[in-house]
DRENPA-3360 file (N, C-alpha, C; in nm, 2 decimals, always signed):
BEGIN
1 = XXXXXXXX = +13.72/+9.61/+9.83/+13.77/+9.54/+9.94/+13.68/+9.41/+9.95 ~ +13.75/+9.30/+9.95/+13.67/+9.17/+9.96/+13.65/+9.13/+10.11 ~ +13.59/+9.02/+10.13/+13.55/+8.98/+10.27/+13.68/+8.95/+10.35 ~ +13.78/+8.89/+10.29/+13.90/+8.85/+10.37/+13.97/+8.98/+10.41 ~ +13.98/+9.08/+10.32/+14.05/+9.20/+10.36/+13.97/+9.28/+10.47 ~ +13.84/+9.28/+10.46/+13.76/+9.34/+10.56/+13.77/+9.27/+10.70 ~ +13.78/+9.14/+10.69/+13.80/+9.06/+10.82/+13.94/+9.10/+10.88 ~ +14.04/+9.11/+10.80/+14.17/+9.14/+10.85/+14.17/+9.28/+10.92;
9 = XXXXXXXX = +14.10/+9.38/+10.85/+14.09/+9.51/+10.90/+14.02/+9.51/+11.03 ~ +13.91/+9.44/+11.04/+13.83/+9.43/+11.16/+13.90/+9.36/+11.28 ~ +13.98/+9.26/+11.24/+14.06/+9.19/+11.34/+14.17/+9.29/+11.40 ~ +14.23/+9.36/+11.31/+14.33/+9.46/+11.35/+14.27/+9.57/+11.45 ~ +14.15/+9.62/+11.41/+14.09/+9.72/+11.49/+14.05/+9.66/+11.63 ~ +14.00/+9.54/+11.63/+13.96/+9.47/+11.76/+14.08/+9.45/+11.84 ~ +14.20/+9.41/+11.78/+14.32/+9.39/+11.86/+14.37/+9.53/+11.92 ~ +14.36/+9.63/+11.84/+14.40/+9.77/+11.89/+14.31/+9.81/+12.01;
17 = XXXXXXXX = +14.18/+9.78/+12.00/+14.09/+9.82/+12.11/+14.08/+9.73/+12.22 ~ +14.14/+9.61/+12.21/+14.14/+9.51/+12.32/+14.01/+9.43/+12.32 ~ +13.94/+9.43/+12.21/+13.81/+9.36/+12.20/+13.83/+9.22/+12.14 ~ +13.73/+9.14/+12.14/+13.74/+9.00/+12.08/+13.74/+9.01/+11.93 ~ +13.81/+8.93/+11.87/+13.82/+8.93/+11.72/+13.68/+8.88/+11.66 ~ +13.64/+8.94/+11.55/+13.52/+8.89/+11.49/+13.54/+8.76/+11.42 ~ +13.43/+8.69/+11.40/+13.44/+8.55/+11.34/+13.48/+8.57/+11.19 ~ +13.55/+8.47/+11.15/+13.60/+8.47/+11.01/+13.48/+8.46/+10.91;
25 = XXXXXXXX = +13.50/+8.52/+10.79/+13.39/+8.51/+10.70/+13.35/+8.37/+10.66 ~ +13.22/+8.34/+10.66/+13.17/+8.21/+10.62/+13.16/+8.12/+10.74 ~ +13.19/+8.16/+10.86/+13.18/+8.08/+10.98/+13.04/+8.04/+11.01 ~ +12.95/+8.13/+11.00/+12.81/+8.11/+11.04/+12.72/+8.10/+10.92 ~ +12.77/+8.07/+10.80/+12.69/+8.07/+10.68/+12.59/+7.96/+10.68 ~ +12.63/+7.84/+10.72/+12.54/+7.72/+10.72/+12.43/+7.74/+10.82 ~ +12.47/+7.79/+10.94/+12.37/+7.81/+11.04/+12.27/+7.92/+11.00 ~ +12.32/+8.02/+10.94/+12.23/+8.13/+10.90/+12.13/+8.08/+10.79;
33 = XXXXXXXX = +12.18/+8.00/+10.69/+12.10/+7.94/+10.59/+11.99/+7.85/+10.65 ~ +12.03/+7.77/+10.75/+11.93/+7.69/+10.81/+11.82/+7.77/+10.89 ~ +11.87/+7.87/+10.95/+11.77/+7.96/+11.02/+11.67/+8.03/+10.93 ~ +11.72/+8.07/+10.81/+11.64/+8.13/+10.71/+11.54/+8.03/+10.66 ~ +11.58/+7.91/+10.63/+11.49/+7.80/+10.58/+11.39/+7.77/+10.69 ~ +11.43/+7.76/+10.81/+11.34/+7.73/+10.92/+11.23/+7.84/+10.93 ~ +11.27/+7.97/+10.92/+11.18/+8.08/+10.93/+11.08/+8.08/+10.82 ~ +11.13/+8.05/+10.69/+11.03/+8.04/+10.58/+10.93/+7.93/+10.60;
41 = XXXXXXXX = +10.98/+7.82/+10.65/+10.88/+7.71/+10.68/+10.78/+7.75/+10.78 ~ +10.83/+7.82/+10.89/+10.74/+7.86/+10.99/+10.63/+7.96/+10.93 ~ +10.68/+8.05/+10.85/+10.59/+8.15/+10.79/+10.49/+8.08/+10.70 ~ +10.53/+7.97/+10.63/+10.44/+7.90/+10.54/+10.33/+7.83/+10.62 ~ +10.36/+7.80/+10.75/+10.26/+7.73/+10.83/+10.16/+7.83/+10.89 ~ +10.21/+7.94/+10.94/+10.13/+8.04/+11.01/+10.06/+8.14/+10.92 ~ +10.10/+8.15/+10.80/+10.04/+8.25/+10.71/+9.92/+8.18/+10.63 ~ +9.81/+8.25/+10.62/+9.70/+8.21/+10.54/+9.74/+8.20/+10.39;
49 = XXXXXXXX = +9.72/+8.09/+10.33/+9.76/+8.07/+10.19/+9.70/+8.18/+10.10 ~ +9.58/+8.22/+10.12/+9.52/+8.33/+10.03/+9.59/+8.46/+10.05 ~ +9.64/+8.49/+10.17/+9.70/+8.62/+10.18/+9.85/+8.61/+10.13 ~ +9.91/+8.50/+10.12/+10.04/+8.49/+10.07/+10.04/+8.51/+9.92 ~ +9.93/+8.47/+9.85/+9.92/+8.48/+9.71/+9.90/+8.63/+9.67 ~ +9.83/+8.70/+9.75/+9.79/+8.84/+9.72/+9.88/+8.94/+9.78 ~ +9.99/+8.90/+9.85/+10.08/+8.99/+9.92/+10.15/+9.08/+9.81 ~ +10.14/+9.21/+9.82/+10.20/+9.30/+9.72/+10.35/+9.30/+9.74;
57 = XXXXXXXX = +10.42/+9.31/+9.63/+10.56/+9.32/+9.63/+10.64/+9.19/+9.65 ~ +10.57/+9.08/+9.66/+10.63/+8.95/+9.69/+10.65/+8.88/+9.55 ~ +10.77/+8.83/+9.53/+10.79/+8.75/+9.41/+10.74/+8.61/+9.43 ~ +10.70/+8.55/+9.32/+10.66/+8.41/+9.33/+10.51/+8.39/+9.37 ~ +10.44/+8.49/+9.38/+10.30/+8.47/+9.42/+10.21/+8.44/+9.30 ~ +10.09/+8.49/+9.29/+10.00/+8.46/+9.18/+10.05/+8.51/+9.05 ~ +10.11/+8.63/+9.04/+10.16/+8.66/+8.90/+10.27/+8.57/+8.85 ~ +10.35/+8.51/+8.94/+10.45/+8.42/+8.89/+10.39/+8.29/+8.85;
65 = XXXXXXXX = +10.28/+8.25/+8.92/+10.21/+8.12/+8.88/+10.14/+8.14/+8.75 ~ +10.08/+8.25/+8.73/+10.01/+8.27/+8.60/+10.11/+8.28/+8.48 ~ +10.22/+8.34/+8.50/+10.32/+8.34/+8.40/+10.37/+8.21/+8.37 ~ +10.39/+8.12/+8.47/+10.44/+7.99/+8.45/+10.34/+7.91/+8.37 ~ +10.21/+7.92/+8.41/+10.11/+7.85/+8.34/+10.09/+7.89/+8.19 ~ +10.11/+8.02/+8.17/+10.11/+8.07/+8.03/+10.22/+8.01/+7.95 ~ +10.34/+7.99/+8.01/+10.44/+7.93/+7.93/+10.41/+7.78/+7.90 ~ +10.34/+7.71/+7.99/+10.31/+7.57/+7.97/+10.20/+7.55/+7.86;
73 = XXXXXXXX = +10.11/+7.63/+7.85/+9.99/+7.61/+7.76/+10.03/+7.65/+7.62 ~ +10.01/+7.57/+7.52/+10.04/+7.61/+7.39/+9.95/+7.72/+7.34 ~ +10.01/+7.81/+7.27/+9.93/+7.92/+7.21/+9.88/+7.88/+7.07 ~ +9.75/+7.92/+7.05/+9.70/+7.88/+6.92/+9.76/+7.97/+6.81 ~ +9.77/+7.91/+6.69/+9.83/+7.99/+6.58/+9.73/+8.09/+6.53 ~ +9.77/+8.17/+6.43/+9.68/+8.27/+6.38/+9.56/+8.20/+6.31 ~ +9.45/+8.26/+6.33/+9.33/+8.21/+6.27/+9.32/+8.25/+6.13 ~ +9.28/+8.15/+6.05/+9.26/+8.18/+5.91/+9.11/+8.17/+5.88;
81 = XXXX = +9.07/+8.26/+5.79/+8.93/+8.26/+5.75/+8.90/+8.15/+5.65 ~ +8.79/+8.07/+5.68/+8.76/+7.97/+5.58/+8.67/+8.03/+5.47 ~ +8.70/+7.99/+5.36/+8.61/+8.03/+5.24/+8.51/+7.93/+5.21 ~ +8.39/+7.97/+5.19/+8.28/+7.88/+5.17/+8.29/+7.81/+5.04;
% end
């Protein structure tokens, strides 16, 4: 069942019960995205940077940074032994 079908079913149920119809899918998407962005900015200000990097289970912390740096640095080729 997709979002439109679920909305139609919820609208039908609300009409049968005499309740207000639910908002259409996607009505509050932009507002929700802005609220999430605002919350992340707030968390970035109030959270200590050191604890953000060491927070377990969070993607994009120190392990992500080190993996990114490893991709940027060229890796040395196999070492060959010099003969005298």
